[in-house]
PDB file of N, CA, C and O in Angstrom:
ATOM      1  N   UNK A   1     -19.669 160.734  55.851  1.00  0.00           N
ATOM      2  CA  UNK A   1     -19.889 161.603  56.988  1.00  0.00           C
ATOM      3  C   UNK A   1     -19.613 160.863  58.295  1.00  0.00           C
ATOM      4  O   UNK A   1     -19.010 161.421  59.212  1.00  0.00           O
ATOM      5  N   UNK A   2     -20.050 159.618  58.381  1.00  0.00           N
ATOM      6  CA  UNK A   2     -19.827 158.859  59.601  1.00  0.00           C
ATOM      7  C   UNK A   2     -18.346 158.582  59.801  1.00  0.00           C
ATOM      8  O   UNK A   2     -17.873 158.561  60.937  1.00  0.00           O
ATOM      9  N   UNK A   3     -17.597 158.365  58.703  1.00  0.00           N
ATOM     10  CA  UNK A   3     -16.174 158.090  58.825  1.00  0.00           C
ATOM     11  C   UNK A   3     -15.442 159.301  59.398  1.00  0.00           C
ATOM     12  O   UNK A   3     -14.519 159.142  60.196  1.00  0.00           O
ATOM     13  N   UNK A   4     -15.846 160.516  58.997  1.00  0.00           N
ATOM     14  CA  UNK A   4     -15.210 161.716  59.518  1.00  0.00           C
ATOM     15  C   UNK A   4     -15.484 161.863  61.011  1.00  0.00           C
ATOM     16  O   UNK A   4     -14.593 162.235  61.775  1.00  0.00           O
ATOM     17  N   UNK A   5     -16.726 161.571  61.430  1.00  0.00           N
ATOM     18  CA  UNK A   5     -17.069 161.660  62.839  1.00  0.00           C
ATOM     19  C   UNK A   5     -16.284 160.618  63.642  1.00  0.00           C
ATOM     20  O   UNK A   5     -15.814 160.895  64.745  1.00  0.00           O
ATOM     21  N   UNK A   6     -16.150 159.416  63.069  1.00  0.00           N
ATOM     22  CA  UNK A   6     -15.416 158.359  63.758  1.00  0.00           C
ATOM     23  C   UNK A   6     -13.947 158.749  63.882  1.00  0.00           C
ATOM     24  O   UNK A   6     -13.338 158.550  64.933  1.00  0.00           O
ATOM     25  N   UNK A   7     -13.374 159.307  62.806  1.00  0.00           N
ATOM     26  CA  UNK A   7     -11.975 159.734  62.851  1.00  0.00           C
ATOM     27  C   UNK A   7     -11.788 160.861  63.872  1.00  0.00           C
ATOM     28  O   UNK A   7     -10.815 160.866  64.626  1.00  0.00           O
ATOM     29  N   UNK A   8     -12.708 161.797  63.888  1.00  0.00           N
ATOM     30  CA  UNK A   8     -12.607 162.888  64.854  1.00  0.00           C
ATOM     31  C   UNK A   8     -12.703 162.347  66.275  1.00  0.00           C
ATOM     32  O   UNK A   8     -11.940 162.752  67.152  1.00  0.00           O
ATOM     33  N   UNK A   9     -13.629 161.443  66.497  1.00  0.00           N
ATOM     34  CA  UNK A   9     -13.822 160.847  67.809  1.00  0.00           C
ATOM     35  C   UNK A   9     -12.588 160.032  68.201  1.00  0.00           C
ATOM     36  O   UNK A   9     -12.128 160.102  69.341  1.00  0.00           O
ATOM     37  N   UNK A  10     -12.060 159.265  67.259  1.00  0.00           N
ATOM     38  CA  UNK A  10     -10.871 158.464  67.534  1.00  0.00           C
ATOM     39  C   UNK A  10      -9.682 159.368  67.846  1.00  0.00           C
ATOM     40  O   UNK A  10      -8.900 159.073  68.749  1.00  0.00           O
ATOM     41  N   UNK A  11      -9.543 160.448  67.119  1.00  0.00           N
ATOM     42  CA  UNK A  11      -8.462 161.405  67.385  1.00  0.00           C
ATOM     43  C   UNK A  11      -8.605 162.046  68.754  1.00  0.00           C
ATOM     44  O   UNK A  11      -7.620 162.207  69.474  1.00  0.00           O
ATOM     45  N   UNK A  12      -9.811 162.407  69.112  1.00  0.00           N
ATOM     46  CA  UNK A  12     -10.043 163.010  70.421  1.00  0.00           C
ATOM     47  C   UNK A  12      -9.778 162.006  71.544  1.00  0.00           C
ATOM     48  O   UNK A  12      -9.192 162.348  72.571  1.00  0.00           O
ATOM     49  N   UNK A  13     -10.216 160.773  71.333  1.00  0.00           N
ATOM     50  CA  UNK A  13      -9.969 159.741  72.350  1.00  0.00           C
ATOM     51  C   UNK A  13      -8.480 159.449  72.487  1.00  0.00           C
ATOM     52  O   UNK A  13      -7.985 159.237  73.594  1.00  0.00           O
ATOM     53  N   UNK A  14      -7.766 159.439  71.360  1.00  0.00           N
ATOM     54  CA  UNK A  14      -6.325 159.202  71.411  1.00  0.00           C
ATOM     55  C   UNK A  14      -5.629 160.347  72.154  1.00  0.00           C
ATOM     56  O   UNK A  14      -4.728 160.098  72.955  1.00  0.00           O
ATOM     57  N   UNK A  15      -6.024 161.572  71.906  1.00  0.00           N
ATOM     58  CA  UNK A  15      -5.444 162.718  72.606  1.00  0.00           C
ATOM     59  C   UNK A  15      -5.780 162.679  74.099  1.00  0.00           C
ATOM     60  O   UNK A  15      -4.939 162.987  74.945  1.00  0.00           O
ATOM     61  N   UNK A  16      -7.012 162.300  74.406  1.00  0.00           N
ATOM     62  CA  UNK A  16      -7.429 162.186  75.800  1.00  0.00           C
ATOM     63  C   UNK A  16      -6.618 161.098  76.505  1.00  0.00           C
ATOM     64  O   UNK A  16      -6.179 161.290  77.639  1.00  0.00           O
ATOM     65  N   UNK A  17      -6.421 159.970  75.847  1.00  0.00           N
ATOM     66  CA  UNK A  17      -5.628 158.881  76.418  1.00  0.00           C
ATOM     67  C   UNK A  17      -4.178 159.312  76.615  1.00  0.00           C
ATOM     68  O   UNK A  17      -3.580 159.022  77.651  1.00  0.00           O
ATOM     69  N   UNK A  18      -3.615 159.997  75.632  1.00  0.00           N
ATOM     70  CA  UNK A  18      -2.229 160.468  75.741  1.00  0.00           C
ATOM     71  C   UNK A  18      -2.092 161.471  76.892  1.00  0.00           C
ATOM     72  O   UNK A  18      -1.109 161.432  77.632  1.00  0.00           O
ATOM     73  N   UNK A  19      -3.053 162.348  77.042  1.00  0.00           N
ATOM     74  CA  UNK A  19      -3.016 163.318  78.139  1.00  0.00           C
ATOM     75  C   UNK A  19      -3.130 162.608  79.490  1.00  0.00           C
ATOM     76  O   UNK A  19      -2.456 162.989  80.447  1.00  0.00           O
ATOM     77  N   UNK A  20      -3.968 161.592  79.572  1.00  0.00           N
ATOM     78  CA  UNK A  20      -4.121 160.843  80.818  1.00  0.00           C
ATOM     79  C   UNK A  20      -2.834 160.103  81.172  1.00  0.00           C
ATOM     80  O   UNK A  20      -2.435 160.076  82.336  1.00  0.00           O
ATOM     81  N   UNK A  21      -2.188 159.507  80.185  1.00  0.00           N
ATOM     82  CA  UNK A  21      -0.922 158.804  80.425  1.00  0.00           C
ATOM     83  C   UNK A  21       0.147 159.799  80.882  1.00  0.00           C
ATOM     84  O   UNK A  21       0.890 159.521  81.823  1.00  0.00           O
ATOM     85  N   UNK A  22       0.224 160.934  80.234  1.00  0.00           N
ATOM     86  CA  UNK A  22       1.193 161.958  80.615  1.00  0.00           C
ATOM     87  C   UNK A  22       0.951 162.446  82.038  1.00  0.00           C
ATOM     88  O   UNK A  22       1.891 162.554  82.826  1.00  0.00           O
ATOM     89  N   UNK A  23      -0.294 162.739  82.369  1.00  0.00           N
ATOM     90  CA  UNK A  23      -0.647 163.211  83.706  1.00  0.00           C
ATOM     91  C   UNK A  23      -0.334 162.154  84.762  1.00  0.00           C
ATOM     92  O   UNK A  23       0.157 162.483  85.842  1.00  0.00           O
ATOM     93  N   UNK A  24      -0.611 160.906  84.461  1.00  0.00           N
ATOM     94  CA  UNK A  24      -0.299 159.816  85.382  1.00  0.00           C
ATOM     95  C   UNK A  24       1.204 159.716  85.612  1.00  0.00           C
ATOM     96  O   UNK A  24       1.653 159.510  86.740  1.00  0.00           O
ATOM     97  N   UNK A  25       1.964 159.860  84.562  1.00  0.00           N
ATOM     98  CA  UNK A  25       3.430 159.831  84.694  1.00  0.00           C
ATOM     99  C   UNK A  25       3.954 160.969  85.548  1.00  0.00           C
ATOM    100  O   UNK A  25       4.829 160.764  86.390  1.00  0.00           O
ATOM    101  N   UNK A  26       3.433 162.156  85.342  1.00  0.00           N
ATOM    102  CA  UNK A  26       3.856 163.316  86.133  1.00  0.00           C
ATOM    103  C   UNK A  26       3.489 163.121  87.597  1.00  0.00           C
ATOM    104  O   UNK A  26       4.307 163.384  88.479  1.00  0.00           O
ATOM    105  N   UNK A  27       2.280 162.668  87.864  1.00  0.00           N
ATOM    106  CA  UNK A  27       1.849 162.463  89.242  1.00  0.00           C
ATOM    107  C   UNK A  27       2.648 161.353  89.923  1.00  0.00           C
ATOM    108  O   UNK A  27       2.995 161.480  91.097  1.00  0.00           O
ATOM    109  N   UNK A  28       2.940 160.287  89.219  1.00  0.00           N
ATOM    110  CA  UNK A  28       3.728 159.188  89.794  1.00  0.00           C
ATOM    111  C   UNK A  28       5.147 159.658  90.116  1.00  0.00           C
ATOM    112  O   UNK A  28       5.701 159.298  91.155  1.00  0.00           O
ATOM    113  N   UNK A  29       5.722 160.445  89.242  1.00  0.00           N
ATOM    114  CA  UNK A  29       7.066 160.970  89.483  1.00  0.00           C
ATOM    115  C   UNK A  29       7.075 161.901  90.690  1.00  0.00           C
ATOM    116  O   UNK A  29       7.970 161.825  91.531  1.00  0.00           O
ATOM    117  N   UNK A  30       6.092 162.769  90.772  1.00  0.00           N
ATOM    118  CA  UNK A  30       6.010 163.695  91.909  1.00  0.00           C
ATOM    119  C   UNK A  30       5.808 162.930  93.214  1.00  0.00           C
ATOM    120  O   UNK A  30       6.431 163.256  94.224  1.00  0.00           O
ATOM    121  N   UNK A  31       4.956 161.931  93.201  1.00  0.00           N
ATOM    122  CA  UNK A  31       4.700 161.126  94.402  1.00  0.00           C
ATOM    123  C   UNK A  31       5.963 160.391  94.840  1.00  0.00           C
ATOM    124  O   UNK A  31       6.281 160.370  96.029  1.00  0.00           O
ATOM    125  N   UNK A  32       6.678 159.795  93.909  1.00  0.00           N
ATOM    126  CA  UNK A  32       7.888 159.062  94.277  1.00  0.00           C
ATOM    127  C   UNK A  32       8.957 160.012  94.812  1.00  0.00           C
ATOM    128  O   UNK A  32       9.710 159.633  95.709  1.00  0.00           O
ATOM    129  N   UNK A  33       9.042 161.224  94.293  1.00  0.00           N
ATOM    130  CA  UNK A  33      10.005 162.201  94.805  1.00  0.00           C
ATOM    131  C   UNK A  33       9.670 162.595  96.241  1.00  0.00           C
ATOM    132  O   UNK A  33      10.566 162.731  97.074  1.00  0.00           O
ATOM    133  N   UNK A  34       8.391 162.776  96.528  1.00  0.00           N
ATOM    134  CA  UNK A  34       7.967 163.124  97.889  1.00  0.00           C
ATOM    135  C   UNK A  34       8.250 161.969  98.849  1.00  0.00           C
ATOM    136  O   UNK A  34       8.741 162.192  99.955  1.00  0.00           O
ATOM    137  N   UNK A  35       7.948 160.755  98.443  1.00  0.00           N
ATOM    138  CA  UNK A  35       8.209 159.587  99.294  1.00  0.00           C
ATOM    139  C   UNK A  35       9.706 159.431  99.538  1.00  0.00           C
ATOM    140  O   UNK A  35      10.117 159.144 100.662  1.00  0.00           O
ATOM    141  N   UNK A  36      10.521 159.614  98.515  1.00  0.00           N
ATOM    142  CA  UNK A  36      11.975 159.517  98.667  1.00  0.00           C
ATOM    143  C   UNK A  36      12.481 160.585  99.632  1.00  0.00           C
ATOM    144  O   UNK A  36      13.271 160.287 100.529  1.00  0.00           O
ATOM    145  N   UNK A  37      12.035 161.815  99.456  1.00  0.00           N
ATOM    146  CA  UNK A  37      12.471 162.908 100.321  1.00  0.00           C
ATOM    147  C   UNK A  37      12.096 162.614 101.773  1.00  0.00           C
ATOM    148  O   UNK A  37      12.900 162.825 102.681  1.00  0.00           O
ATOM    149  N   UNK A  38      10.877 162.129 101.987  1.00  0.00           N
ATOM    150  CA  UNK A  38      10.412 161.834 103.336  1.00  0.00           C
ATOM    151  C   UNK A  38      11.240 160.729 103.980  1.00  0.00           C
ATOM    152  O   UNK A  38      11.652 160.855 105.133  1.00  0.00           O
ATOM    153  N   UNK A  39      11.484 159.655 103.251  1.00  0.00           N
ATOM    154  CA  UNK A  39      12.242 158.541 103.831  1.00  0.00           C
ATOM    155  C   UNK A  39      13.694 158.928 104.085  1.00  0.00           C
ATOM    156  O   UNK A  39      14.273 158.517 105.090  1.00  0.00           O
ATOM    157  N   UNK A  40      14.285 159.704 103.201  1.00  0.00           N
ATOM    158  CA  UNK A  40      15.667 160.147 103.392  1.00  0.00           C
ATOM    159  C   UNK A  40      15.769 161.079 104.597  1.00  0.00           C
ATOM    160  O   UNK A  40      16.697 160.959 105.397  1.00  0.00           O
ATOM    161  N   UNK A  41      14.834 161.992 104.729  1.00  0.00           N
ATOM    162  CA  UNK A  41      14.829 162.911 105.862  1.00  0.00           C
ATOM    163  C   UNK A  41      14.661 162.159 107.176  1.00  0.00           C
ATOM    164  O   UNK A  41      15.348 162.457 108.152  1.00  0.00           O
ATOM    165  N   UNK A  42      13.760 161.192 107.208  1.00  0.00           N
ATOM    166  CA  UNK A  42      13.561 160.400 108.431  1.00  0.00           C
ATOM    167  C   UNK A  42      14.814 159.612 108.780  1.00  0.00           C
ATOM    168  O   UNK A  42      15.193 159.537 109.949  1.00  0.00           O
ATOM    169  N   UNK A  43      15.459 159.025 107.780  1.00  0.00           N
ATOM    170  CA  UNK A  43      16.655 158.223 108.024  1.00  0.00           C
ATOM    171  C   UNK A  43      17.764 159.074 108.634  1.00  0.00           C
ATOM    172  O   UNK A  43      18.332 158.705 109.662  1.00  0.00           O
ATOM    173  N   UNK A  44      18.076 160.208 108.014  1.00  0.00           N
ATOM    174  CA  UNK A  44      19.170 161.039 108.513  1.00  0.00           C
ATOM    175  C   UNK A  44      18.820 161.743 109.816  1.00  0.00           C
ATOM    176  O   UNK A  44      19.711 162.012 110.622  1.00  0.00           O
ATOM    177  N   UNK A  45      17.554 162.047 110.042  1.00  0.00           N
ATOM    178  CA  UNK A  45      17.147 162.624 111.329  1.00  0.00           C
ATOM    179  C   UNK A  45      17.355 161.619 112.450  1.00  0.00           C
ATOM    180  O   UNK A  45      17.850 161.969 113.522  1.00  0.00           O
ATOM    181  N   UNK A  46      16.979 160.376 112.204  1.00  0.00           N
ATOM    182  CA  UNK A  46      17.173 159.324 113.206  1.00  0.00           C
ATOM    183  C   UNK A  46      18.657 159.074 113.448  1.00  0.00           C
ATOM    184  O   UNK A  46      19.077 158.878 114.588  1.00  0.00           O
ATOM    185  N   UNK A  47      19.444 159.079 112.388  1.00  0.00           N
ATOM    186  CA  UNK A  47      20.894 158.888 112.517  1.00  0.00           C
ATOM    187  C   UNK A  47      21.502 160.017 113.352  1.00  0.00           C
ATOM    188  O   UNK A  47      22.353 159.763 114.204  1.00  0.00           O
ATOM    189  N   UNK A  48      21.083 161.237 113.122  1.00  0.00           N
ATOM    190  CA  UNK A  48      21.588 162.386 113.877  1.00  0.00           C
ATOM    191  C   UNK A  48      21.171 162.297 115.340  1.00  0.00           C
ATOM    192  O   UNK A  48      21.967 162.592 116.231  1.00  0.00           O
ATOM    193  N   UNK A  49      19.931 161.892 115.592  1.00  0.00           N
ATOM    194  CA  UNK A  49      19.452 161.769 116.971  1.00  0.00           C
ATOM    195  C   UNK A  49      20.237 160.704 117.723  1.00  0.00           C
ATOM    196  O   UNK A  49      20.646 160.923 118.864  1.00  0.00           O
ATOM    197  N   UNK A  50      20.450 159.554 117.095  1.00  0.00           N
ATOM    198  CA  UNK A  50      21.198 158.483 117.739  1.00  0.00           C
ATOM    199  C   UNK A  50      22.642 158.898 118.020  1.00  0.00           C
ATOM    200  O   UNK A  50      23.182 158.596 119.084  1.00  0.00           O
ATOM    201  N   UNK A  51      23.254 159.580 117.076  1.00  0.00           N
ATOM    202  CA  UNK A  51      24.628 160.036 117.258  1.00  0.00           C
ATOM    203  C   UNK A  51      24.709 161.052 118.385  1.00  0.00           C
ATOM    204  O   UNK A  51      25.633 161.000 119.198  1.00  0.00           O
ATOM    205  N   UNK A  52      23.761 161.968 118.446  1.00  0.00           N
ATOM    206  CA  UNK A  52      23.755 162.972 119.510  1.00  0.00           C
ATOM    207  C   UNK A  52      23.543 162.327 120.872  1.00  0.00           C
ATOM    208  O   UNK A  52      24.172 162.730 121.851  1.00  0.00           O
ATOM    209  N   UNK A  53      22.665 161.334 120.947  1.00  0.00           N
ATOM    210  CA  UNK A  53      22.444 160.635 122.213  1.00  0.00           C
ATOM    211  C   UNK A  53      23.696 159.892 122.660  1.00  0.00           C
ATOM    212  O   UNK A  53      24.046 159.905 123.840  1.00  0.00           O
ATOM    213  N   UNK A  54      24.359 159.253 121.724  1.00  0.00           N
ATOM    214  CA  UNK A  54      25.581 158.524 122.044  1.00  0.00           C
ATOM    215  C   UNK A  54      26.669 159.481 122.524  1.00  0.00           C
ATOM    216  O   UNK A  54      27.362 159.190 123.499  1.00  0.00           O
ATOM    217  N   UNK A  55      26.821 160.595 121.861  1.00  0.00           N
ATOM    218  CA  UNK A  55      27.828 161.574 122.275  1.00  0.00           C
ATOM    219  C   UNK A  55      27.466 162.181 123.625  1.00  0.00           C
ATOM    220  O   UNK A  55      28.341 162.365 124.471  1.00  0.00           O
ATOM    221  N   UNK A  56      26.195 162.493 123.839  1.00  0.00           N
ATOM    222  CA  UNK A  56      25.768 163.105 125.093  1.00  0.00           C
ATOM    223  C   UNK A  56      25.969 162.165 126.276  1.00  0.00           C
ATOM    224  O   UNK A  56      26.194 162.616 127.399  1.00  0.00           O
ATOM    225  N   UNK A  57      25.889 160.871 126.030  1.00  0.00           N
ATOM    226  CA  UNK A  57      26.079 159.910 127.115  1.00  0.00           C
ATOM    227  C   UNK A  57      27.521 159.902 127.615  1.00  0.00           C
ATOM    228  O   UNK A  57      27.774 159.480 128.743  1.00  0.00           O
ATOM    229  N   UNK A  58      28.455 160.354 126.811  1.00  0.00           N
ATOM    230  CA  UNK A  58      29.869 160.322 127.183  1.00  0.00           C
ATOM    231  C   UNK A  58      30.446 161.689 127.558  1.00  0.00           C
ATOM    232  O   UNK A  58      31.619 161.791 127.918  1.00  0.00           O
ATOM    233  N   UNK A  59      29.637 162.720 127.476  1.00  0.00           N
ATOM    234  CA  UNK A  59      30.136 164.077 127.732  1.00  0.00           C
ATOM    235  C   UNK A  59      29.714 164.514 129.135  1.00  0.00           C
ATOM    236  O   UNK A  59      28.547 164.398 129.511  1.00  0.00           O
ATOM    237  N   UNK A  60      30.673 165.012 129.891  1.00  0.00           N
ATOM    238  CA  UNK A  60      30.410 165.570 131.213  1.00  0.00           C
ATOM    239  C   UNK A  60      30.117 167.059 131.029  1.00  0.00           C
ATOM    240  O   UNK A  60      31.018 167.848 130.748  1.00  0.00           O
ATOM    241  N   UNK A  61      28.864 167.426 131.190  1.00  0.00           N
ATOM    242  CA  UNK A  61      28.441 168.800 130.963  1.00  0.00           C
ATOM    243  C   UNK A  61      29.113 169.798 131.883  1.00  0.00           C
ATOM    244  O   UNK A  61      29.341 170.941 131.488  1.00  0.00           O
ATOM    245  N   UNK A  62      29.438 169.388 133.117  1.00  0.00           N
ATOM    246  CA  UNK A  62      30.111 170.290 134.047  1.00  0.00           C
ATOM    247  C   UNK A  62      31.504 170.655 133.538  1.00  0.00           C
ATOM    248  O   UNK A  62      31.943 171.798 133.668  1.00  0.00           O
ATOM    249  N   UNK A  63      32.184 169.684 132.964  1.00  0.00           N
ATOM    250  CA  UNK A  63      33.519 169.957 132.431  1.00  0.00           C
ATOM    251  C   UNK A  63      33.439 170.907 131.235  1.00  0.00           C
ATOM    252  O   UNK A  63      34.264 171.808 131.091  1.00  0.00           O
ATOM    253  N   UNK A  64      32.454 170.697 130.396  1.00  0.00           N
ATOM    254  CA  UNK A  64      32.287 171.570 129.229  1.00  0.00           C
ATOM    255  C   UNK A  64      31.964 172.986 129.692  1.00  0.00           C
ATOM    256  O   UNK A  64      32.466 173.955 129.124  1.00  0.00           O
ATOM    257  N   UNK A  65      31.120 173.110 130.733  1.00  0.00           N
ATOM    258  CA  UNK A  65      30.808 174.421 131.289  1.00  0.00           C
ATOM    259  C   UNK A  65      32.041 175.108 131.849  1.00  0.00           C
ATOM    260  O   UNK A  65      32.212 176.316 131.689  1.00  0.00           O
ATOM    261  N   UNK A  66      32.890 174.348 132.499  1.00  0.00           N
ATOM    262  CA  UNK A  66      34.128 174.910 133.039  1.00  0.00           C
ATOM    263  C   UNK A  66      35.047 175.383 131.912  1.00  0.00           C
ATOM    264  O   UNK A  66      35.649 176.453 131.997  1.00  0.00           O
ATOM    265  N   UNK A  67      35.145 174.574 130.860  1.00  0.00           N
ATOM    266  CA  UNK A  67      35.971 174.974 129.717  1.00  0.00           C
ATOM    267  C   UNK A  67      35.452 176.274 129.124  1.00  0.00           C
ATOM    268  O   UNK A  67      36.226 177.150 128.737  1.00  0.00           O
ATOM    269  N   UNK A  68      34.144 176.383 129.059  1.00  0.00           N
ATOM    270  CA  UNK A  68      33.541 177.585 128.479  1.00  0.00           C
ATOM    271  C   UNK A  68      33.818 178.813 129.346  1.00  0.00           C
ATOM    272  O   UNK A  68      34.173 179.875 128.835  1.00  0.00           O
ATOM    273  N   UNK A  69      33.654 178.661 130.649  1.00  0.00           N
ATOM    274  CA  UNK A  69      33.840 179.789 131.559  1.00  0.00           C
ATOM    275  C   UNK A  69      35.301 180.213 131.674  1.00  0.00           C
ATOM    276  O   UNK A  69      35.617 181.402 131.634  1.00  0.00           O
ATOM    277  N   UNK A  70      36.179 179.237 131.818  1.00  0.00           N
ATOM    278  CA  UNK A  70      37.592 179.548 132.066  1.00  0.00           C
ATOM    279  C   UNK A  70      38.397 179.727 130.785  1.00  0.00           C
ATOM    280  O   UNK A  70      39.433 180.393 130.784  1.00  0.00           O
ATOM    281  N   UNK A  71      37.929 179.145 129.720  1.00  0.00           N
ATOM    282  CA  UNK A  71      38.686 179.187 128.484  1.00  0.00           C
ATOM    283  C   UNK A  71      39.894 178.265 128.529  1.00  0.00           C
ATOM    284  O   UNK A  71      40.773 178.337 127.670  1.00  0.00           O
ATOM    285  N   UNK A  72      39.935 177.402 129.528  1.00  0.00           N
ATOM    286  CA  UNK A  72      41.042 176.465 129.692  1.00  0.00           C
ATOM    287  C   UNK A  72      40.605 175.102 129.189  1.00  0.00           C
ATOM    288  O   UNK A  72      39.696 174.488 129.747  1.00  0.00           O
ATOM    289  N   UNK A  73      41.242 174.640 128.152  1.00  0.00           N
ATOM    290  CA  UNK A  73      40.837 173.362 127.578  1.00  0.00           C
ATOM    291  C   UNK A  73      42.058 172.508 127.278  1.00  0.00           C
ATOM    292  O   UNK A  73      42.216 172.018 126.159  1.00  0.00           O
ATOM    293  N   UNK A  74      42.922 172.327 128.270  1.00  0.00           N
ATOM    294  CA  UNK A  74      44.143 171.602 127.988  1.00  0.00           C
ATOM    295  C   UNK A  74      44.342 170.365 128.829  1.00  0.00           C
ATOM    296  O   UNK A  74      45.430 169.791 128.797  1.00  0.00           O
ATOM    297  N   UNK A  75      43.342 169.918 129.587  1.00  0.00           N
ATOM    298  CA  UNK A  75      43.564 168.744 130.430  1.00  0.00           C
ATOM    299  C   UNK A  75      43.282 167.443 129.676  1.00  0.00           C
ATOM    300  O   UNK A  75      42.898 167.457 128.507  1.00  0.00           O
ATOM    301  N   UNK A  76      43.478 166.340 130.358  1.00  0.00           N
ATOM    302  CA  UNK A  76      43.374 165.013 129.732  1.00  0.00           C
ATOM    303  C   UNK A  76      41.959 164.712 129.231  1.00  0.00           C
ATOM    304  O   UNK A  76      41.786 164.157 128.146  1.00  0.00           O
ATOM    305  N   UNK A  77      40.938 165.083 130.033  1.00  0.00           N
ATOM    306  CA  UNK A  77      39.550 164.811 129.631  1.00  0.00           C
ATOM    307  C   UNK A  77      39.221 165.506 128.312  1.00  0.00           C
ATOM    308  O   UNK A  77      38.546 164.938 127.453  1.00  0.00           O
ATOM    309  N   UNK A  78      39.690 166.709 128.163  1.00  0.00           N
ATOM    310  CA  UNK A  78      39.430 167.467 126.942  1.00  0.00           C
ATOM    311  C   UNK A  78      39.943 166.714 125.710  1.00  0.00           C
ATOM    312  O   UNK A  78      39.243 166.602 124.704  1.00  0.00           O
ATOM    313  N   UNK A  79      41.156 166.209 125.803  1.00  0.00           N
ATOM    314  CA  UNK A  79      41.737 165.501 124.660  1.00  0.00           C
ATOM    315  C   UNK A  79      41.088 164.132 124.450  1.00  0.00           C
ATOM    316  O   UNK A  79      40.914 163.697 123.311  1.00  0.00           O
ATOM    317  N   UNK A  80      40.734 163.456 125.537  1.00  0.00           N
ATOM    318  CA  UNK A  80      40.017 162.181 125.410  1.00  0.00           C
ATOM    319  C   UNK A  80      38.679 162.393 124.723  1.00  0.00           C
ATOM    320  O   UNK A  80      38.294 161.631 123.836  1.00  0.00           O
ATOM    321  N   UNK A  81      37.977 163.434 125.141  1.00  0.00           N
ATOM    322  CA  UNK A  81      36.677 163.733 124.545  1.00  0.00           C
ATOM    323  C   UNK A  81      36.825 164.085 123.069  1.00  0.00           C
ATOM    324  O   UNK A  81      36.024 163.649 122.242  1.00  0.00           O
ATOM    325  N   UNK A  82      37.842 164.869 122.738  1.00  0.00           N
ATOM    326  CA  UNK A  82      38.072 165.208 121.337  1.00  0.00           C
ATOM    327  C   UNK A  82      38.360 163.977 120.499  1.00  0.00           C
ATOM    328  O   UNK A  82      37.862 163.863 119.378  1.00  0.00           O
ATOM    329  N   UNK A  83      39.151 163.059 121.020  1.00  0.00           N
ATOM    330  CA  UNK A  83      39.441 161.809 120.310  1.00  0.00           C
ATOM    331  C   UNK A  83      38.191 160.950 120.169  1.00  0.00           C
ATOM    332  O   UNK A  83      37.949 160.355 119.119  1.00  0.00           O
ATOM    333  N   UNK A  84      37.393 160.892 121.244  1.00  0.00           N
ATOM    334  CA  UNK A  84      36.164 160.103 121.195  1.00  0.00           C
ATOM    335  C   UNK A  84      35.212 160.645 120.134  1.00  0.00           C
ATOM    336  O   UNK A  84      34.653 159.883 119.345  1.00  0.00           O
ATOM    337  N   UNK A  85      35.034 161.952 120.119  1.00  0.00           N
ATOM    338  CA  UNK A  85      34.126 162.555 119.135  1.00  0.00           C
ATOM    339  C   UNK A  85      34.655 162.373 117.711  1.00  0.00           C
ATOM    340  O   UNK A  85      33.869 162.201 116.779  1.00  0.00           O
ATOM    341  N   UNK A  86      35.965 162.411 117.535  1.00  0.00           N
ATOM    342  CA  UNK A  86      36.541 162.170 116.211  1.00  0.00           C
ATOM    343  C   UNK A  86      36.295 160.727 115.772  1.00  0.00           C
ATOM    344  O   UNK A  86      35.992 160.475 114.606  1.00  0.00           O
ATOM    345  N   UNK A  87      36.426 159.771 116.716  1.00  0.00           N
ATOM    346  CA  UNK A  87      36.131 158.366 116.397  1.00  0.00           C
ATOM    347  C   UNK A  87      34.658 158.180 116.074  1.00  0.00           C
ATOM    348  O   UNK A  87      34.308 157.450 115.146  1.00  0.00           O
ATOM    349  N   UNK A  88      33.795 158.839 116.839  1.00  0.00           N
ATOM    350  CA  UNK A  88      32.352 158.761 116.600  1.00  0.00           C
ATOM    351  C   UNK A  88      32.005 159.323 115.225  1.00  0.00           C
ATOM    352  O   UNK A  88      31.192 158.752 114.499  1.00  0.00           O
ATOM    353  N   UNK A  89      32.620 160.433 114.878  1.00  0.00           N
ATOM    354  CA  UNK A  89      32.405 161.050 113.569  1.00  0.00           C
ATOM    355  C   UNK A  89      32.824 160.105 112.451  1.00  0.00           C
ATOM    356  O   UNK A  89      32.127 159.973 111.445  1.00  0.00           O
ATOM    357  N   UNK A  90      33.955 159.456 112.632  1.00  0.00           N
ATOM    358  CA  UNK A  90      34.445 158.521 111.638  1.00  0.00           C
ATOM    359  C   UNK A  90      33.567 157.278 111.558  1.00  0.00           C
ATOM    360  O   UNK A  90      33.261 156.801 110.465  1.00  0.00           O
ATOM    361  N   UNK A  91      33.163 156.755 112.707  1.00  0.00           N
ATOM    362  CA  UNK A  91      32.368 155.524 112.747  1.00  0.00           C
ATOM    363  C   UNK A  91      30.995 155.706 112.094  1.00  0.00           C
ATOM    364  O   UNK A  91      30.498 154.805 111.418  1.00  0.00           O
ATOM    365  N   UNK A  92      30.394 156.868 112.300  1.00  0.00           N
ATOM    366  CA  UNK A  92      29.065 157.115 111.747  1.00  0.00           C
ATOM    367  C   UNK A  92      29.126 157.797 110.388  1.00  0.00           C
ATOM    368  O   UNK A  92      28.089 158.134 109.816  1.00  0.00           O
ATOM    369  N   UNK A  93      30.317 158.001 109.875  1.00  0.00           N
ATOM    370  CA  UNK A  93      30.493 158.614 108.564  1.00  0.00           C
ATOM    371  C   UNK A  93      29.779 159.967 108.480  1.00  0.00           C
ATOM    372  O   UNK A  93      28.992 160.235 107.572  1.00  0.00           O
ATOM    373  N   UNK A  94      30.095 160.799 109.468  1.00  0.00           N
ATOM    374  CA  UNK A  94      29.480 162.125 109.547  1.00  0.00           C
ATOM    375  C   UNK A  94      30.430 163.101 108.856  1.00  0.00           C
ATOM    376  O   UNK A  94      31.645 163.038 109.043  1.00  0.00           O
ATOM    377  N   UNK A  95      29.868 163.989 108.068  1.00  0.00           N
ATOM    378  CA  UNK A  95      30.676 164.997 107.389  1.00  0.00           C
ATOM    379  C   UNK A  95      31.200 166.024 108.358  1.00  0.00           C
ATOM    380  O   UNK A  95      31.318 165.751 109.552  1.00  0.00           O
ATOM    381  N   UNK A  96      31.509 167.182 107.870  1.00  0.00           N
ATOM    382  CA  UNK A  96      32.061 168.227 108.738  1.00  0.00           C
ATOM    383  C   UNK A  96      31.019 168.683 109.745  1.00  0.00           C
ATOM    384  O   UNK A  96      29.849 168.865 109.408  1.00  0.00           O
ATOM    385  N   UNK A  97      31.452 168.862 110.967  1.00  0.00           N
ATOM    386  CA  UNK A  97      30.548 169.303 112.028  1.00  0.00           C
ATOM    387  C   UNK A  97      30.707 170.774 112.289  1.00  0.00           C
ATOM    388  O   UNK A  97      30.025 171.325 113.153  1.00  0.00           O
TER     389      UNK A  97
END
């Protein structure tokens, strides 16, 4: 009788241990996915902010406003700016904008 109780207890403890290991694995995987997502989001957000600041430092907003109002975008500054932004896109390895 005692052997049956011991076997039942051992079986229950083994199942409890297996469930705890499984739950720990699931929680660790979920935690690492959240940490990865957070760090990746922060990295690319910072990269985007820095790129936007760098581009904004070289753009004359008055000229862009004039291009928008007149629809005329054929002068030298326009092409210089387009080349600069293309170089910036290439340098920072930015996908399609």
